[in-house]
Biotite code that builds the C-alpha atoms (Angstrom):
import biotite.structure as struc

atoms = struc.array([
    struc.Atom([101.456, 91.877, 94.496], chain_id="A", res_id=1, res_name="MET", atom_name="CA", element="C"),
    struc.Atom([98.344, 93.898, 94.281], chain_id="A", res_id=2, res_name="GLN", atom_name="CA", element="C"),
    struc.Atom([97.946, 97.882, 93.310], chain_id="A", res_id=3, res_name="LEU", atom_name="CA", element="C"),
    struc.Atom([95.342, 99.115, 95.528], chain_id="A", res_id=4, res_name="VAL", atom_name="CA", element="C"),
    struc.Atom([93.723, 102.346, 94.632], chain_id="A", res_id=5, res_name="THR", atom_name="CA", element="C"),
    struc.Atom([91.418, 104.252, 96.538], chain_id="A", res_id=6, res_name="ALA", atom_name="CA", element="C"),
    struc.Atom([89.426, 107.460, 95.545], chain_id="A", res_id=7, res_name="VAL", atom_name="CA", element="C"),
    struc.Atom([88.161, 109.240, 98.505], chain_id="A", res_id=8, res_name="ILE", atom_name="CA", element="C"),
    struc.Atom([87.046, 112.312, 100.135], chain_id="A", res_id=9, res_name="GLN", atom_name="CA", element="C"),
    struc.Atom([89.698, 114.818, 100.435], chain_id="A", res_id=10, res_name="PRO", atom_name="CA", element="C"),
    struc.Atom([88.988, 115.683, 104.031], chain_id="A", res_id=11, res_name="GLU", atom_name="CA", element="C"),
    struc.Atom([89.614, 111.712, 104.901], chain_id="A", res_id=12, res_name="LYS", atom_name="CA", element="C"),
    struc.Atom([92.895, 111.608, 103.319], chain_id="A", res_id=13, res_name="ALA", atom_name="CA", element="C"),
    struc.Atom([94.933, 112.237, 106.536], chain_id="A", res_id=14, res_name="GLY", atom_name="CA", element="C"),
    struc.Atom([92.978, 109.409, 108.355], chain_id="A", res_id=15, res_name="ALA", atom_name="CA", element="C"),
    struc.Atom([93.408, 106.936, 105.676], chain_id="A", res_id=16, res_name="VAL", atom_name="CA", element="C"),
    struc.Atom([97.056, 107.738, 105.547], chain_id="A", res_id=17, res_name="LYS", atom_name="CA", element="C"),
    struc.Atom([97.489, 107.173, 109.223], chain_id="A", res_id=18, res_name="GLN", atom_name="CA", element="C"),
    struc.Atom([95.348, 103.860, 109.414], chain_id="A", res_id=19, res_name="ALA", atom_name="CA", element="C"),
    struc.Atom([97.755, 102.622, 106.358], chain_id="A", res_id=20, res_name="LEU", atom_name="CA", element="C"),
    struc.Atom([100.606, 103.663, 108.539], chain_id="A", res_id=21, res_name="GLN", atom_name="CA", element="C"),
    struc.Atom([99.349, 101.993, 111.654], chain_id="A", res_id=22, res_name="ASP", atom_name="CA", element="C"),
    struc.Atom([98.939, 98.809, 109.572], chain_id="A", res_id=23, res_name="LEU", atom_name="CA", element="C"),
    struc.Atom([102.590, 99.007, 108.474], chain_id="A", res_id=24, res_name="GLY", atom_name="CA", element="C"),
    struc.Atom([102.304, 100.326, 105.154], chain_id="A", res_id=25, res_name="VAL", atom_name="CA", element="C"),
    struc.Atom([105.377, 102.172, 104.483], chain_id="A", res_id=26, res_name="ARG", atom_name="CA", element="C"),
    struc.Atom([105.075, 103.646, 100.894], chain_id="A", res_id=27, res_name="GLY", atom_name="CA", element="C"),
    struc.Atom([102.015, 105.110, 99.098], chain_id="A", res_id=28, res_name="MET", atom_name="CA", element="C"),
    struc.Atom([101.220, 107.644, 96.430], chain_id="A", res_id=29, res_name="THR", atom_name="CA", element="C"),
    struc.Atom([98.576, 110.536, 97.167], chain_id="A", res_id=30, res_name="ILE", atom_name="CA", element="C"),
    struc.Atom([97.433, 112.579, 94.409], chain_id="A", res_id=31, res_name="SER", atom_name="CA", element="C"),
    struc.Atom([94.790, 115.453, 94.298], chain_id="A", res_id=32, res_name="GLN", atom_name="CA", element="C"),
    struc.Atom([92.075, 114.281, 91.602], chain_id="A", res_id=33, res_name="VAL", atom_name="CA", element="C"),
    struc.Atom([88.824, 115.209, 90.194], chain_id="A", res_id=34, res_name="ALA", atom_name="CA", element="C"),
    struc.Atom([86.399, 112.902, 88.979], chain_id="A", res_id=35, res_name="GLY", atom_name="CA", element="C"),
    struc.Atom([82.589, 111.945, 88.662], chain_id="A", res_id=36, res_name="MET", atom_name="CA", element="C"),
    struc.Atom([80.253, 109.227, 89.773], chain_id="A", res_id=37, res_name="GLY", atom_name="CA", element="C"),
    struc.Atom([76.918, 109.074, 91.074], chain_id="A", res_id=38, res_name="ARG", atom_name="CA", element="C"),
    struc.Atom([77.015, 112.347, 92.750], chain_id="A", res_id=39, res_name="GLN", atom_name="CA", element="C"),
    struc.Atom([77.153, 113.938, 89.289], chain_id="A", res_id=40, res_name="ALA", atom_name="CA", element="C"),
    struc.Atom([79.289, 116.923, 90.358], chain_id="A", res_id=41, res_name="GLY", atom_name="CA", element="C"),
    struc.Atom([77.822, 120.221, 92.354], chain_id="A", res_id=42, res_name="HIS", atom_name="CA", element="C"),
    struc.Atom([76.872, 123.720, 92.334], chain_id="A", res_id=43, res_name="THR", atom_name="CA", element="C"),
    struc.Atom([79.021, 126.473, 94.141], chain_id="A", res_id=44, res_name="GLU", atom_name="CA", element="C"),
    struc.Atom([78.658, 130.054, 94.733], chain_id="A", res_id=45, res_name="THR", atom_name="CA", element="C"),
    struc.Atom([81.513, 131.958, 93.147], chain_id="A", res_id=46, res_name="TYR", atom_name="CA", element="C"),
    struc.Atom([81.757, 135.982, 93.462], chain_id="A", res_id=47, res_name="ARG", atom_name="CA", element="C"),
    struc.Atom([77.851, 135.864, 93.657], chain_id="A", res_id=48, res_name="GLY", atom_name="CA", element="C"),
    struc.Atom([77.256, 133.496, 90.734], chain_id="A", res_id=49, res_name="ALA", atom_name="CA", element="C"),
    struc.Atom([76.217, 130.059, 90.722], chain_id="A", res_id=50, res_name="LYS", atom_name="CA", element="C"),
    struc.Atom([78.759, 127.753, 88.853], chain_id="A", res_id=51, res_name="VAL", atom_name="CA", element="C"),
    struc.Atom([78.090, 124.324, 88.001], chain_id="A", res_id=52, res_name="GLN", atom_name="CA", element="C"),
    struc.Atom([80.976, 121.744, 87.963], chain_id="A", res_id=53, res_name="SER", atom_name="CA", element="C"),
    struc.Atom([80.457, 118.065, 86.597], chain_id="A", res_id=54, res_name="ASP", atom_name="CA", element="C"),
    struc.Atom([83.542, 116.861, 88.407], chain_id="A", res_id=55, res_name="THR", atom_name="CA", element="C"),
    struc.Atom([84.116, 116.886, 92.499], chain_id="A", res_id=56, res_name="VAL", atom_name="CA", element="C"),
    struc.Atom([87.632, 117.169, 93.970], chain_id="A", res_id=57, res_name="ASP", atom_name="CA", element="C"),
    struc.Atom([88.897, 113.876, 95.207], chain_id="A", res_id=58, res_name="LYS", atom_name="CA", element="C"),
    struc.Atom([92.319, 112.536, 96.590], chain_id="A", res_id=59, res_name="VAL", atom_name="CA", element="C"),
    struc.Atom([93.539, 109.274, 95.020], chain_id="A", res_id=60, res_name="ARG", atom_name="CA", element="C"),
    struc.Atom([95.818, 106.927, 97.217], chain_id="A", res_id=61, res_name="ILE", atom_name="CA", element="C"),
    struc.Atom([97.563, 104.062, 95.611], chain_id="A", res_id=62, res_name="GLU", atom_name="CA", element="C"),
    struc.Atom([99.661, 101.543, 97.692], chain_id="A", res_id=63, res_name="VAL", atom_name="CA", element="C"),
    struc.Atom([101.322, 98.190, 96.658], chain_id="A", res_id=64, res_name="LEU", atom_name="CA", element="C"),
    struc.Atom([100.557, 95.148, 98.822], chain_id="A", res_id=65, res_name="ALA", atom_name="CA", element="C"),
    struc.Atom([101.365, 91.714, 99.138], chain_id="A", res_id=66, res_name="HIS", atom_name="CA", element="C"),
    struc.Atom([98.513, 89.437, 98.267], chain_id="A", res_id=67, res_name="ASP", atom_name="CA", element="C"),
    struc.Atom([98.129, 88.305, 101.853], chain_id="A", res_id=68, res_name="GLU", atom_name="CA", element="C"),
    struc.Atom([97.703, 91.999, 103.174], chain_id="A", res_id=69, res_name="ASP", atom_name="CA", element="C"),
    struc.Atom([95.268, 93.078, 100.443], chain_id="A", res_id=70, res_name="LEU", atom_name="CA", element="C"),
    struc.Atom([92.073, 92.329, 102.559], chain_id="A", res_id=71, res_name="ASP", atom_name="CA", element="C"),
    struc.Atom([93.697, 94.087, 105.577], chain_id="A", res_id=72, res_name="GLY", atom_name="CA", element="C"),
    struc.Atom([94.709, 97.177, 103.496], chain_id="A", res_id=73, res_name="VAL", atom_name="CA", element="C"),
    struc.Atom([91.247, 97.626, 102.010], chain_id="A", res_id=74, res_name="ILE", atom_name="CA", element="C"),
    struc.Atom([89.563, 97.142, 105.278], chain_id="A", res_id=75, res_name="GLU", atom_name="CA", element="C"),
    struc.Atom([91.772, 99.864, 106.699], chain_id="A", res_id=76, res_name="ALA", atom_name="CA", element="C"),
    struc.Atom([90.941, 102.286, 103.830], chain_id="A", res_id=77, res_name="ILE", atom_name="CA", element="C"),
    struc.Atom([87.242, 101.485, 104.186], chain_id="A", res_id=78, res_name="VAL", atom_name="CA", element="C"),
    struc.Atom([87.222, 101.977, 108.078], chain_id="A", res_id=79, res_name="ALA", atom_name="CA", element="C"),
    struc.Atom([88.838, 105.434, 107.659], chain_id="A", res_id=80, res_name="ALA", atom_name="CA", element="C"),
    struc.Atom([87.294, 106.750, 104.705], chain_id="A", res_id=81, res_name="ALA", atom_name="CA", element="C"),
    struc.Atom([83.863, 106.036, 105.496], chain_id="A", res_id=82, res_name="HIS", atom_name="CA", element="C"),
    struc.Atom([81.169, 108.573, 106.182], chain_id="A", res_id=83, res_name="THR", atom_name="CA", element="C"),
    struc.Atom([78.050, 106.982, 104.728], chain_id="A", res_id=84, res_name="GLY", atom_name="CA", element="C"),
    struc.Atom([77.328, 109.887, 102.606], chain_id="A", res_id=85, res_name="ASN", atom_name="CA", element="C"),
    struc.Atom([77.094, 109.487, 98.700], chain_id="A", res_id=86, res_name="ILE", atom_name="CA", element="C"),
    struc.Atom([80.552, 110.165, 97.310], chain_id="A", res_id=87, res_name="GLY", atom_name="CA", element="C"),
    struc.Atom([82.531, 108.381, 100.108], chain_id="A", res_id=88, res_name="ASP", atom_name="CA", element="C"),
    struc.Atom([84.848, 106.862, 97.191], chain_id="A", res_id=89, res_name="GLY", atom_name="CA", element="C"),
    struc.Atom([85.755, 103.730, 95.475], chain_id="A", res_id=90, res_name="LYS", atom_name="CA", element="C"),
    struc.Atom([88.679, 101.288, 95.891], chain_id="A", res_id=91, res_name="ILE", atom_name="CA", element="C"),
    struc.Atom([90.149, 98.830, 93.567], chain_id="A", res_id=92, res_name="TRP", atom_name="CA", element="C"),
    struc.Atom([92.694, 96.360, 93.235], chain_id="A", res_id=93, res_name="ALA", atom_name="CA", element="C"),
    struc.Atom([94.858, 95.057, 90.367], chain_id="A", res_id=94, res_name="VAL", atom_name="CA", element="C"),
    struc.Atom([97.501, 92.316, 90.212], chain_id="A", res_id=95, res_name="PRO", atom_name="CA", element="C"),
    struc.Atom([100.746, 93.766, 89.713], chain_id="A", res_id=96, res_name="VAL", atom_name="CA", element="C"),
    struc.Atom([103.494, 91.577, 87.574], chain_id="A", res_id=97, res_name="THR", atom_name="CA", element="C"),
    struc.Atom([106.771, 93.455, 88.166], chain_id="A", res_id=98, res_name="GLN", atom_name="CA", element="C"),
    struc.Atom([107.915, 95.746, 90.786], chain_id="A", res_id=99, res_name="VAL", atom_name="CA", element="C"),
    struc.Atom([111.262, 97.320, 90.633], chain_id="A", res_id=100, res_name="VAL", atom_name="CA", element="C"),
    struc.Atom([112.990, 99.478, 93.232], chain_id="A", res_id=101, res_name="ARG", atom_name="CA", element="C"),
    struc.Atom([115.126, 101.948, 90.885], chain_id="A", res_id=102, res_name="VAL", atom_name="CA", element="C"),
    struc.Atom([117.617, 102.970, 93.808], chain_id="A", res_id=103, res_name="ARG", atom_name="CA", element="C"),
    struc.Atom([118.820, 99.267, 94.887], chain_id="A", res_id=104, res_name="THR", atom_name="CA", element="C"),
    struc.Atom([117.328, 97.036, 91.515], chain_id="A", res_id=105, res_name="GLY", atom_name="CA", element="C"),
    struc.Atom([115.482, 94.956, 93.658], chain_id="A", res_id=106, res_name="GLU", atom_name="CA", element="C"),
    struc.Atom([112.688, 92.928, 92.274], chain_id="A", res_id=107, res_name="HIS", atom_name="CA", element="C"),
    struc.Atom([109.261, 91.588, 92.837], chain_id="A", res_id=108, res_name="GLY", atom_name="CA", element="C"),
    struc.Atom([108.046, 91.384, 96.624], chain_id="A", res_id=109, res_name="PRO", atom_name="CA", element="C"),
    struc.Atom([111.457, 92.442, 97.814], chain_id="A", res_id=110, res_name="ASP", atom_name="CA", element="C"),
    struc.Atom([110.835, 95.950, 96.256], chain_id="A", res_id=111, res_name="ALA", atom_name="CA", element="C"),
    struc.Atom([107.782, 96.463, 98.149], chain_id="A", res_id=112, res_name="ILE", atom_name="CA", element="C"),
    struc.Atom([108.982, 96.435, 101.657], chain_id="A", res_id=113, res_name="ASP", atom_name="CA", element="C"),
])
């Protein structure tokens, strides 16, 4: 099992969510986050004054995937989140050693589906 984490542009969250659902992913966690990378923040005008921020608003989507589904999940996220601009985001996957469905007590791969 793998935990796939994607940090993407907020305006792409709906498209990524739909792409994952079309792939058969039934559960995901979506959070509003802020961070920084190569784009190094931005400048906004607030009440006539320029305000520099070193973080950028993003959306973080986390999905548990079976090992055999990992490439498809990542490809779906890339296709839905891609704009070609700096700040499109980042995706990473890490192994998961244990998953438990709290409601039923199921463990392992059965707890994902």
